[in-house]
N, C-alpha and C positions, 0 to 999 in steps of 0.2 A: 504493499500500500504505499501511496505517496505521502509526503509530509502533510498534506491537506487532503480531508476526506472528500469524497464525491459530493456530499450533502453538505454545505457549509453556508455561512453568512446569512445576513438578514436583509432588510430593505436598505437601499441607499440613502444616504443622509438627505434630509430635506430641510426646508427653511426653519423648521421649528427645532432641530436638533440642538440640545442644550451643551454646547461646547465650554470648555473653560474660558475661551475668549469671550463668549457671549455671557458667561457668568460674571466676568469682570465688568463688562459694559452695562449689566443690568442688575446692580447690588440690591435694588429694592423690590425685585420681583417676588411675589408671594410664592411660597413652596409648601406642599402638603406634609410637613414634618410631623404634625400632629396625627394625621391619618396614618402615618407610618409607625407610629407608637413612641416618637420622640417627644421628650418635654422641651418647653421653651429653652430652659437653661443649657440643655444637651445641644439643642440646635444652635444657639449662641456660641457654644464653645467650639462646634465644628467651625463656625465662622472665623473664630479667632484662631484657630489651628491653620485654617487655609488663606486667612488674611482677605477673604472674600467670601460670597455665599457659595455654597456647593452647587455644582451641576446637578441634574436630577440623578446621573449615575452615581456621582459621589454620594448624594444623600441616600441612595438605595444602599450602597455599601455600608454607610456609617449606621443606618437605621436597623439593618439586620446584625451588624456586628456588636452594636452597643445594645441589642435586645437582651433581655433577662436571661434568654435561653443560651446565647453565645458569649455574653461578657461576664455572667454571674455578678451583676453590679450590686445586687442586694444580698448576696450570700458570701460573697468573697473575703469580707471581714472575718467572718466565722469560719470559713472552710480553712483558713490559714493554719488553724489548731492541729489539722491533720499533718501538717509538716512540722510545726514547733513541738509538738507532742509526739511525734512518731517514735516508735521503738527503734532500737538499732536492729537491722535486719541484714544478715549476710545474704540472704535470698533475693534482695530486691535488685533488680537491674535497671528498670526504668519505672519512675514513679510518676506523680501527678504532673500534668502539664502536657503530655503527649497524647496520642489518641487512645491509647490503652496502656495499662501497667503491664510489666513484664517481670517475672520471678524465675530464679535459677531453680530447677528440680532436679538436678544432678545428672550425671553421665553426660555432661555436655549440651543438656538439653534445657530448654526455657519454656514456660508457658505464659501466654499472655491473655488476659480476659478483662471484660467490662460489661457493666449493665447501665442501660439507658431506658428513658421513658419515651412512649409515643401515645400518651394519655388522650390529648385532645383529638388527634387525627382519628383514634380509634373510636372515639364517641360519634364523630361526624360521618365517617364512612368506615364501620368496623373492619370489614375485610381488608381493604387497602391500607387503612391505618395500621393495623396489627402486622400485615405482611411486610410493609416497608419499614417497620419498626425492627423486624427481624433482618431485613436487608441492610439496614443502615448500620446495625451494631456488628454484623458480619463484616462489612467493609472497614470499620475501625480495626478489626483483627487483623484482617488483610494488609492495612497499611503499615503495620509493625513488621511485616516481613514474615508473617506466620501463614501457615495453613489452619483454616477454621476447622475444627474437629467435632464440635458439639454445640448445641444451643439450650437454653432453658428460660421460662417466663414466669413471672410473678404476676398474677392477675387479681383484680379486685372489682366487684360489681356491686350493684345495690342488691337489695333483697331479692333471694333467688326466684321468687314467684312474682316478682314485679314486672309489669309489662315492658319497661324500659330495659330490663335485664334480659328478657326473653328475645328482645329486638338485638341487643348488643353482643351478648355473649356467644351466641352460635357464629356470628360473623367473625369476631375476634379469633375464635378457636379454629374456624376455617382458614383465616389468613395466615396464622401462624402455621398451621398444618401445610398449607399449600406451599408457602415459600421454603419452610424448611425441608419438607419432603422432597421438592423438587431440587434443592441444592444437595440432597443426599447427606444431610447433617442430622444425627440423632438428637431428639429431644430428650434430655435425661432427668429433668427434674423441674421443680418450680412450685408454685402455690395456685390455688384457685380459693379466694376468699369471698364471702358475701356479707355486706353490712349495707343498712339503708343510707349511711353517711355517702356512699358512693354513687347513689342514684344521679343520673345526669352527669357524673364525672368518674368514669371507670379509670383505673389504672392498669395499664399494660406496659409492664417493665420487661425488657428483653435483655438477655445475657448470652454472650458468646465466648467460646474459650478456644485458643489456637496453640499449636506447637511451632517451634523453631529451633534451630541451633542457636545457642547463647551468643555465638560470635557473628551472627548474621542479622542482627537487629536493624530495622530501617526506621528512619525518623523523618518528620515533616519538617523539612529544611531545604532551602534553595541557596546553596553557596555556589561560587565560581562564576564571575562575570564571563558571558559568552555560552554558557551551558542553555540548552534549549528546555522550554516549558511545553510538555506535551499533555493534551487533554484527550483521554482515551476512554472507551467504554460507550455507553448508550447515547443517543443524540439528545440533545437539550430541547425540551418542550415547555409548554406552559403550566404543566401541573406543578403544585406546590409553590407557586409564586408567593414569597412573604410567609411562608410557614413558619419561619422563626421569629418573626415579629407579630404584629397583629393583623397584618394584611390578609385579606379574603378575597376580595373582588376588585373594585374600582381603585386601582393603584395610584395612577398618575393623571386622574381626572379624565378629562376628554382626549388626552393623548394616549390613554392605555384603553386596551380591550377590557370590557367588563365581563364578569361571570368566569374569570379564569379559575380552575379548580384549585382549592386550597390544600386538598390532600393529594399527597404523591401517589403515583400508579407504579406498581413494582413489575419488574419482569425476571422472575427467578433463573430462567434459562440463561439470559444474558449474564447474569451475576455468576452462575456456574461457569461459563466461560471465561468471564472476567477473573475468577479466582484462579483457574488454571493458567491463564495467560501471565498473571502477576507472578505466580510461583515460578514460571519458566524465566521471566525477566529477572527475578531475583537470583535464581541459580546461574545465569548468564552473567550476572553482575554488571547490568547495564543501567542501573537506577541509582542515581545520587542522593535523591529525596523524593518523598512520595506523601500525597496526602488524598483522602476520599473526599468526594463531594457529598456532603450530607446537609445538615442545617446551613444555610446561607449560600450553598453552592459555591459558584465561581468566586463570590465575593469572599468567602471564607478561605477557600484553597489558596487563591493567589495573595491575600494580605498576610495569611498566616506562614505560608512558605517564604515569602519576601522578608517578613520580619525576622524570621528565624534563620535566614541565610546571609548573604552579603549586603543586604539592605535595600535592593532595589530589583524591579522587574519591568519590562516593557512587553505589553500585551496587544495584540490585534484582535479586538473582541469580534470583529466582523468575519474572523476566521472559525469561530465557534460552531460546529456543525449542529444543525438546528433541524427538529422534527416539524416546526412550524416557522416558515421564513418570514412570517409577519412580525415576529417577536421584536421588541424595541430593546435597545441596549439596557435600559434598566430592568426590563424583565429577564433578560438573559443572565444578568448578575444576581438576580433574586430566585430564580427558578431553583427548585430543589428536585429536579428531575432525577430519578435513581439510576444506580448501576454506572456511575461515573468516578473516574479517577484523575489525578493530576500527577505526572512525574516530571523530575528535573533529570535531563539525560545530556552527557557530554556530546560534543559535536562528532567525535570519533565512534560514539556507540549508538548514534542515531539511526544508522541503517539497520544495525543488528536488532535494536528496539522495535523499529517498524515491521521488520520481518516476522518477529515473533508475535505481533499483534496480527498481522496478516494471517499467519498459520492458524490462530484461534478465532478469525473472523470478527476481530474486534476493531471498530473504527478507531483511528488515532489521527490527531492532527497537531502539528507544531503550531501553537497560538502566540508564542512569546519567546523571551530571552532574558537571563538573568543578568542584572547589571549591579555596579557598586554606586549607583547615584544617590541612593537612599530615598528613591521615590518609586511609587507604583504609577506607572503611566499607561493609560489605555486609550487606544484610538478606534475609530470607527470610520472605515473608508477615508482615511487619512486625516480625519478631524480629531483633535485631543478631547476626550470627553471625561477623563480622569487624571489627576495628577496629585497624588496625596502622600505623605510619609506613611509607608504601610503599618507601621508600629502603632500609630495613633488610632487606627481601626481595629488591629488585632490585639493590642496589649494594654492600650492606654484609654479604655473606655471609663465610664464614670464609676466611681465606687461610693455607694451609700452605706452610711451608718445608720440604718433606720431605727426609729424609736421602738421600743418593745416594753410591754409590762404583761404582768401575769393577767390571764383572763378574769374577769369580774366575778364569775361563778366558781372559779377554780377550788377555792376552800370549800365552798358548800359541796361541790362534787366529791373532793376528797374525803369529807367528813361522812358522806353517805355509805358507811360500810356494809358491804353485803352481809356482815354477820346477822343484821336484822331480818334477812329474808328467811321465810320458812323452809326448814330443811325436809327433805322427802322421807317418808317411811319405807317406801318401796325403792331399794336401790337397784333392783333389777330392771324396774320399769325406767329409772333414771338413766342407767347404762344404755338401754336401747333407744331412749329418747335422744340422748346426745349421739350415739353412734350413727343415727339416721338423720340428724340435722345437716342442713347443707354444707356447713363449714366442715364438718368431721366426716360426712359420708365420703363413700369411694368417689374418687374423681376419675375413675376408668371410662366414663362416658366422654370426657374431654381428652384423657391422654391416649385412648385408643385410636384417636384420630391422628396421633403424631406416631413417626416411626422411631422407635426407641433403639433399635438395633442395626439400622443401616450402617454400612462400612464394616460391621463385625468386630468392633472394638469397645462396645459396651459390656462393662462387667456388672454394674448395678445401675438400675434406673427406677423411676418412679413405679410403685409406691415406696421404694426404699428410701431411707432417711436422705441419702446424698446420692448423686451420680457419680459413678466411678469408671474411668475409661483407662484402657491400657494403651501405652505409648507404642510399643512393638508394632511394626508393620503399618503404623499410621503414616510415618515419614520414612523416606529412604535412608537406610543406616541405623535405624532404630531397632532392629531385630535382636540386638545383643542386650538389650536392657530389659529388666523385669518390671521397671517402675511403672507407676499409674498415676492419675491425678484423681482428686474427688472434688465435688462442687456442691454447694447448698446455697439456697436463698431463703430468707426468712424475714419476717416482720409481723407486728400485731399492733394494728391502729388503736385499739382499745386500750392496750397498756400505756401507748404513747399519748393518748388523751388524758389519762389519769395523771401521768407523769412522764413527760417527754424526755427528761434526763435518763430516768430509769427504762423508759420504754425503748429507746435506741439501744442501751447496753443489753437489755434483754433479747433484742432482735439479733445482735452479734453473737450473744452468748448461744442461743439456739443454733445459729448457722454453724458456729464453731463446733459445738457438741455434735450437730449431724455429721459433720465432716470425720469427727473423732470416732464415732461409733462404727465407722467403716473400717477403722484401723489407720486411717491417713493422719499425718501430722498437719494441722492447720498452719499455712504460711502467711496468707495476705488477704486483704479485703477490697471489694469495690462495693459502692453504695448508689442507691437511687434514693434520693431524698424528696418525698412527695407531700407538698403542703398547700395551704390556701394563699391568699393574696399576701404579698410581703409589705403592702402599703397598710395592712392591719396590724397595729401593734401587738394584739394578742396572738395572732399568728406568728410573728416575728419572734415573739417570745418562746413559743414552741419550738420554731426553728433553732434558735440560739441555744436553748437547753438541749435539744436533740444532738446537735452537733458536738456540743460540749461534752455531752454523755458519751457519744460514740468515740470522740478523740480519747477520752480519758480510758475508756475500756479497751481500746486497740493498743494503748500503751501498757495497760495492765496485763493483757494477753498476749503481748509481744507479737502482734500482727498488725503491719502498717496498712494505710489505706494506699492503693495504688491509683485510684482515679474513680470516676463514677459520673453522676449527673444530678443536678438539681431541677425539680419541677414545681414551678410555683403557679398561682392562679388556678389551682385544682379546687373549684367551689361551684355551687349551683346557686346563683344570685349572689347574695351575700353571706350564704351559709357555707363555710369551708368543710372539707373532708376533715375526718380524723388525722392529726398529724401521722404520717405513714413513712417512716424510713425503713426501706428494705435494704437488707445486707446480704450481700454474696460472700461466702468464704471459699478460697480454694486451698487445698491441702494435697500432699505428696504421700504415697505409699510405695515403699521400697519394693515390693513384691506383690503384684495384684492377685497372685494366687492365695495370698494369706488375708485378703479382704474378708472382712465378717459380714455375713448375710443378716438381712433384717429379720427379726422375729424367732419363733420357735421353729427349729430346723429338724427335730426329731424327739422321740419320746425318751423318758428316763433321764432327762438333764435337770441339773439344779437351776433354779431360777433366782436370781439375785437382784436386789434393788439397791443401786449406788446413790449415795447422798441422802440427805435428811428431809423429812416432810414437815412443813409447818401449816398452819391453818391460813391459807392464802388464796382468796377467792375474788379480790378485786380484778375487774376486767376479764373474768373467766368465761369459759364456755358455759358452765352450768348456770351462771348468774344470767348470762346473755339468753340462753335458750330457755330455761325454766321460768325465768321472771322478766325478760326483757330489760334487765337493770344493767346500768354502767354506773359504778361509784366506788369510793374507796381508794385504796392504793394498790397498784400492781404487786407481783411477787417481788421479794427482794433480789437484786442481782449480785450475787457473791461471786465476784471474778476470781478470787483466789481459789475457791472451791471449784470453779469451772476449770480452771487451768489444771489443777490436780487431777480433776475426773479425766480430762482430756489426756494427761501423761499415763494414767493407769489403763486407759481404753486402747491407746496406741501401742503401749508396751505389751499388754496382755495379747493384743492381736498378732503382734511380731513374733511373740513366743508360742503362738499356737494354743493359748489357754481358752479362747471363746469359741462357742459354736453358734451363738447368735448374738444380737443386740439390737436395742431401740431406744431412741431417746424418749424421755418424758416431757410433754409439753401442753399442748391445748387438750383439755379434758383429763389430764392427770394420769394416774396409774391405772385407772379402769380402761380407758382408751388404749393406753399402751399394751395392756394385757389382751384387749379384744383384737387390736390390729396384729399383735405377735400371734395369736391363735390362727388369724386369717391368712397370715403369709404362707404357710404351707399346710393348713388345715389340721393343725396339731394343737389339742387342747392342753389344759392345765389344771392343776389343783394348787391353790394358794392359801395361806392363812395370814391374817392380819390381827392375831393375837396381841392384845394390850394396847391397840389403837382404836380411836373412834373411826369406825368402818367408813363413814361418809368423808371425812377428812383424809383418810388414807387413800381412798380410791379417787376422789374428785379434786383435791387440791392441785394448784398448778405450780407449786414450788419449782425453782429452777435448779440447775446444776444436778439434775438427776438422770439416770439411765437404767434401763432394764437388760440383764444380760443373761447368757445361759452358759454353763460350763458343765463338762463331762464329770461325773463324780470323783474320778481319780486326779482331776485338775483343781478341785475346789480348794485345798489346802494352798497350793502355791499360789492361787489367785486371791485368797484371802490375805496372804502374807504381803503380797504386791500392794493391795488396798491399805494395809496397815503402814507399809513403808510410805506410802504418799498421804496418810492420814484422811482417806477417803471412806465414809461410813459405808458399810458392806452388810446387808441384810438379807438372809436366806429366806425366801418367802414360800417355796414348795418346789414342785417337780412339773415336768412337761408329761404330756400323754393323756390318752383318753379322746372323747369326743365333744367334751364341753368345757366352757370356762367356768371353773368352780372356785368360789371364794367361800370357804368353810363358813357355815352359819350365816352366810349373807345372801347368797346369790348363786344360781346355777343356770347357764344358759348354753343350749347346744350350739356347736360352731356353725351348723347349718342355718340356725336362727339368727346368729351374728351376721352371717353372710347375707341373707335375704334383706335383713334390716339396712346393712351397709350399703348394698348396692342398688337399691330401688329408687333412692331419692331423685337423683338428677335425671335418670331416664323419665322417671314419672313427671317432671316438670319440663323437661326440654324435648321429650319425645324420642 
């Protein structure tokens, strides 16, 4: 393929083209900055930077690059804690500030992973919103030089039986399934949560993980004056224009086309080709720097690459290959069309680069050149329409220290302790009620639509506590390693509503624990922080407390934040969602053959509860399901106990002491026992002698896990627990066809399964 694609360029300039010269000659011309989401002081600052009014193309760049989504202008002052409080980590290779974090997993291999939101597009157009959320996070992983190997998704919807949920959820699941399955990426885990607070504002958080050699990391940078700037992948169209700002339709008044689609349209087959093309480009070593085109499209890729390189770039915007030749420069800059990448290539390598793109049938066009001018200059058929310092758009956006204060009703909410609620007499009925409730019922209706085992490297997948993948055979040269990686995402909006500091820590603790119960050592964190409007001081207090809690917990557990996403303005009208920090944890296991399966795996094994149980029901599933209650305080986050528990679980797995494991979280011990029975259809008989049976079964105290060991391993395991000061309680044995709690309840496993699996098919068909 030549350096210019067959389809390129837009309309030739006309008398209304807003050039830099025209901007200098018409300083008082009104511009639609407010319609583009900019405040007056932000617009005035752009004028100060440029010494004139911006052209319409420059305004397009600054409006999207200074948007909340791209600049983190309301969150940046709080997110800095993830750096200042970061624990020392020998594993961290690339941290925050790049497209995705990278960690060393041993044997010369590295893993890169990240989670991001696609909430609002998924409400507007569920299928495409969710599908392009998957596509976008996959390209983040590609841009680090890695092969994407798996995805996960953390989903939250309104009440399961609400009309809005029945509209949105099937489309979201279909979009995730379609895009991921077409790419051949296994979906190995995640969450599906229902709560009325998400009506009108679902959360669709997508995670991707990839593998690469640790010495082959790629970065988003444009060094070397004279190097070529290549746009490759799908053609640029009108879809997604302004998606990163508030733009949805009429962008530039009568100069713009109305009804531009605000939600991107994905093509997973093009993305599959793009993945393979990128991997061959990396193997040929013909890429100096690379950036995916996601939020803010060409605006983001050019400004960020230039700002991180030698400081300048000249771009011929009329060379951008278009699906719609009527697009104006502003629209090209703001388009978020999918499946596009931008690379920096030396002149000596450009022919080899183009040849590889041609092999994979990927359109590729040289649209510019790296300079050392310190300016990003764009032309349109010879006319200069952009001339800015790129760092002012990419790095020097506004930073707000927004006011925040505790919500007015927070004290009353915390004082409303669930201890006042009537406790059930029939614990058998309570177990079944919880087990069949939408949040705790089987998610097989959802997950069966995803391919969990494509590529053949999935070791564990949902409903296991974490996804586990082997490295061998995923990448050339990896056959010699026995290593694998484990991933989990977790979050609890009710906990965070009661106490955002503790809620964020509990989200991390659960994800950390879910990785540990597989036998993997937790290494690093990615997060997706979903909140209401940052202009609401009460929401901003929730955000400040959650980020502080998460940073403190990462330091205590020794797992650094490698990157992630902040999603603000998640609310219906003036009512925000519950603060919902979703935390992903990645761990490494030295030998995937020693991974621990979830639940009870055979008869005649000892069942052991690790950790102490307190009377903790604030934000619990029992209070939510049985009473529709939210109040009190969430469970205590004991991070020292969590770390000790993790050490016991990983060491026991490496020594082959465990036959099965399962974390305790929502629904407490009762749900953990039921799910453990359902894993392989193995019953159990346990005793809660000396405990309040209701508290013992349904409390949601943290830092607990349920494990099974062969009788001959019990003594060695008990000694290991004692060495780490982890409480260890023998509950009973596996076997039989029922879940039996002596003197309390007895439920056949068949009844557990019927109750557990009927709910979502009954609602969604």
